[in-house]
FIBA-215888 format. One record per residue (C-alpha): x negated, y, z negated. Coordinates in Angstrom, 3 decimals. Layout:
BEGIN
      east     north        up
         X         Y         Z
...
This chain:
BEGIN
      east     north        up
     7.480   -48.544    25.579
     9.348   -50.809    27.982
     7.148   -53.722    29.418
     7.249   -54.672    32.674
     6.716   -58.535    31.871
     8.385   -61.001    29.565
     6.053   -63.889    28.544
     6.819   -66.901    27.005
     4.961   -69.904    25.744
     6.075   -73.649    25.351
     3.141   -75.912    24.366
     0.250   -75.151    26.920
     2.433   -73.698    29.527
     2.892   -69.965    29.870
     5.983   -68.535    31.523
     5.461   -65.094    32.965
     8.732   -63.169    34.108
     8.449   -59.929    36.079
    10.812   -57.856    34.038
    12.329   -55.191    35.847
    15.677   -56.541    36.849
    17.130   -52.879    37.153
    14.957   -52.738    40.251
    14.827   -56.199    41.354
    11.307   -56.803    39.689
     9.888   -54.257    42.097
     6.112   -53.464    42.000
     4.922   -50.298    40.497
     1.346   -49.324    38.863
     2.530   -50.243    35.289
     3.636   -53.968    36.604
     0.558   -54.269    38.752
    -1.783   -53.520    35.479
     0.306   -55.547    33.216
     0.351   -58.742    35.307
    -3.521   -58.231    36.029
    -4.246   -58.226    32.230
    -1.919   -61.208    31.512
    -3.720   -63.177    34.048
    -7.043   -62.108    32.665
    -5.964   -62.924    29.297
    -4.502   -66.423    29.941
    -7.477   -67.602    32.196
    -9.891   -67.297    29.107
    -7.257   -69.134    26.881
    -8.345   -72.949    26.599
    -4.911   -73.621    25.270
    -3.288   -72.689    28.286
    -2.985   -75.435    30.971
    -0.654   -73.858    33.518
     1.112   -70.524    34.520
     4.791   -70.238    35.775
     5.320   -66.961    37.511
     9.157   -66.077    37.930
    11.527   -63.063    37.667
    14.156   -62.115    35.466
    17.665   -61.387    36.713
    18.736   -62.063    40.226
    15.415   -61.401    42.166
    11.964   -62.734    42.121
    10.153   -59.550    43.349
    11.560   -56.885    45.922
     8.142   -55.827    46.708
     7.237   -52.082    46.124
     9.339   -49.842    43.552
    11.222   -46.965    45.187
     9.596   -44.388    42.625
     6.131   -45.574    43.265
     6.597   -45.631    46.821
     7.539   -41.890    46.696
     4.798   -40.933    44.657
     2.308   -42.660    47.105
     3.873   -41.005    50.121
     2.846   -37.766    48.701
    -0.533   -38.921    47.673
    -3.658   -38.502    49.858
    -5.578   -41.287    51.450
    -8.111   -41.764    48.816
    -5.339   -42.149    45.987
    -3.660   -44.607    48.317
    -6.759   -46.600    48.822
    -7.190   -46.815    44.960
    -3.769   -47.921    44.542
    -3.964   -50.573    47.231
    -7.179   -51.901    45.704
    -5.384   -52.500    42.459
    -2.743   -54.606    44.086
    -5.535   -56.457    45.953
    -7.355   -57.207    42.797
    -4.102   -58.691    41.521
    -3.697   -60.653    44.343
    -7.116   -62.116    44.250
    -7.202   -62.866    40.574
    -3.983   -64.800    40.964
    -5.376   -66.737    44.161
    -8.409   -68.011    42.271
    -6.795   -68.332    38.746
    -8.650   -71.276    37.284
    -5.550   -73.090    36.264
    -2.636   -74.467    38.203
     0.008   -71.908    38.915
     3.643   -72.210    39.918
     5.897   -69.699    41.689
     9.418   -70.266    40.458
    11.299   -68.337    43.023
    14.639   -67.541    41.320
    15.780   -64.927    44.040
    15.054   -62.421    46.559
    11.037   -61.970    47.475
     9.934   -59.197    49.713
     6.495   -57.615    50.521
     4.181   -58.091    47.629
     6.736   -60.540    46.156
     5.955   -63.040    49.075
     2.278   -62.210    48.344
     2.599   -63.529    44.844
     4.307   -66.661    46.129
     1.507   -67.371    48.565
    -1.249   -66.777    45.799
     0.412   -69.515    43.601
    -0.716   -73.177    43.879
     2.885   -74.326    44.045
     6.246   -72.615    44.857
     9.494   -73.827    44.161
    12.503   -71.877    45.467
    16.328   -71.453    44.558
    18.321   -72.374    47.831
    19.931   -68.860    47.545
    16.595   -67.201    47.534
    15.748   -64.592    50.690
    12.469   -63.644    51.936
    10.995   -60.774    54.124
     7.794   -59.256    55.165
     9.552   -55.994    56.076
     6.735   -53.424    56.078
     6.907   -52.629    59.783
    10.443   -51.376    59.236
     8.708   -48.404    57.039
     5.710   -48.061    59.533
     3.226   -50.106    57.544
     1.901   -53.597    57.507
     1.714   -56.323    54.753
    -2.210   -55.546    54.702
    -3.216   -56.507    50.905
    -1.210   -59.575    51.002
    -1.922   -60.930    54.388
    -4.999   -63.228    53.935
    -2.967   -65.382    51.365
     0.563   -65.259    53.450
    -1.188   -66.180    56.497
    -3.220   -68.982    54.543
     0.074   -70.433    53.358
     2.112   -70.044    56.701
    -0.328   -70.212    59.366
    -1.282   -67.151    61.686
     1.464   -68.136    64.317
     4.207   -67.720    61.818
     2.898   -64.501    60.285
     2.333   -63.095    63.867
     6.364   -63.415    64.087
     7.258   -62.467    60.720
     4.705   -59.313    60.365
     6.005   -57.794    63.625
     9.737   -58.468    63.322
    10.170   -57.641    59.556
    12.913   -60.090    59.643
    14.632   -61.636    56.413
    14.759   -65.370    56.340
    16.120   -67.926    53.861
    14.845   -70.495    51.697
    15.074   -73.675    54.300
    13.064   -71.427    56.760
    10.540   -70.553    53.793
    10.259   -74.381    53.342
    10.036   -75.269    57.003
     6.818   -72.611    57.551
     5.238   -73.720    54.459
     5.739   -70.683    52.074
     7.391   -72.863    49.492
     7.032   -76.590    48.869
    10.416   -77.425    47.290
    13.900   -75.933    47.534
    16.562   -76.836    45.009
    19.986   -75.567    43.920
    19.720   -72.708    41.834
    20.974   -74.618    38.765
    18.203   -77.050    39.175
    15.134   -74.750    39.227
    14.139   -75.294    35.608
    14.376   -79.245    36.011
    12.443   -79.057    39.291
     9.816   -76.850    37.551
     9.602   -79.025    34.632
     9.171   -82.169    36.902
     5.955   -80.311    38.349
     4.599   -79.501    35.071
     5.074   -83.040    33.866
     2.736   -84.032    36.783
     0.494   -81.306    36.069
    -0.024   -82.772    32.416
    -1.038   -85.890    33.669
    -4.409   -84.532    35.382
    -7.424   -83.533    33.762
    -8.069   -79.683    33.468
   -11.582   -79.807    34.509
   -10.627   -81.809    37.557
    -7.597   -79.642    38.201
    -9.899   -76.642    38.291
   -12.512   -78.093    40.586
    -9.846   -79.432    43.127
    -8.300   -75.887    43.094
   -11.866   -74.441    43.626
   -12.553   -77.095    46.521
    -9.611   -76.177    48.329
   -10.399   -72.371    48.287
   -14.092   -73.102    49.346
   -13.102   -75.000    52.349
    -9.734   -73.309    53.169
    -8.760   -70.199    55.041
    -9.023   -68.009    51.811
   -12.368   -68.213    49.841
   -13.677   -66.804    46.636
   -15.398   -63.484    45.887
   -16.205   -62.763    49.454
   -12.690   -62.123    50.029
   -12.843   -58.860    47.857
   -15.111   -57.316    50.616
   -12.169   -58.155    53.076
    -9.604   -56.844    50.325
   -11.384   -53.418    50.278
   -11.113   -53.240    54.014
    -7.568   -53.875    53.913
    -6.851   -51.722    51.324
    -8.362   -48.790    53.284
    -6.205   -49.813    56.211
    -2.965   -49.720    54.258
    -4.155   -46.491    52.957
    -4.570   -44.957    56.363
    -1.211   -46.187    57.665
     0.622   -44.706    54.436
    -0.854   -41.354    55.342
    -0.387   -41.532    59.129
     2.395   -39.888    60.854
     4.246   -43.148    61.558
     3.837   -44.345    57.865
     4.996   -40.946    56.647
     8.174   -41.060    58.543
     8.910   -44.580    57.908
     8.669   -43.981    54.055
    10.472   -40.382    54.470
    13.364   -42.260    56.278
    13.466   -45.031    53.740
    13.614   -42.561    50.775
    16.252   -40.621    52.525
    18.401   -43.394    53.530
    18.111   -42.749    57.038
    16.995   -44.433    60.169
    13.515   -43.427    61.317
    12.969   -41.488    64.334
    11.656   -44.474    66.430
    14.963   -46.240    65.928
    16.949   -43.117    67.600
    14.436   -42.864    70.718
């Protein structure tokens, strides 16, 4: 059976690479389950000091998988809510992961891929990477990832990007705070290793407590966010089965313009 992740361990650092390069590392239910399971395993492993999240091939993650979207477009609101809750649980787990996390953004990141970046402690992007929160083009919104993206880039920038769905480059991602460093693609590994060297100097308990401190005092807190996540999951489920959401998804799957662009 094909696996959606490639996992490598060097010393006390685990690199988790989303491995669906044929679909630009897009999300489906298998990927969500495997990544959730991997994080659960590594948060309990005392030998793991840090996790690097990246993608194989030319993309970091292009958001939702086409076939997955096709299936969810045909599903009812209840099934869509369950599906959204699984993605919300993954984002929450990554956000509160007890050890330092680095997003090594090797290429394009859209939708849920941007959510993964926002949930990591540190984000390093190749200068060739592109980003987008393009859900409105499908008649949807980035509901599940919104708390983490807004915490990363602020409400003002989120309002712009959520409603335009525009694609932006790595320099803009740096300017608005989505990523911390932008480097040439051939220097991505060196830059990641440099951050890991700094992390190795810190006490693991202190790093855990420092992260918890920020989560407690920052915009996205701990378990209470699960209540909000359930409300956001219900919201995206409702929009997926709404007339506009169905039209947007159908247009995307049929490779045509949605009717609102023709009016």
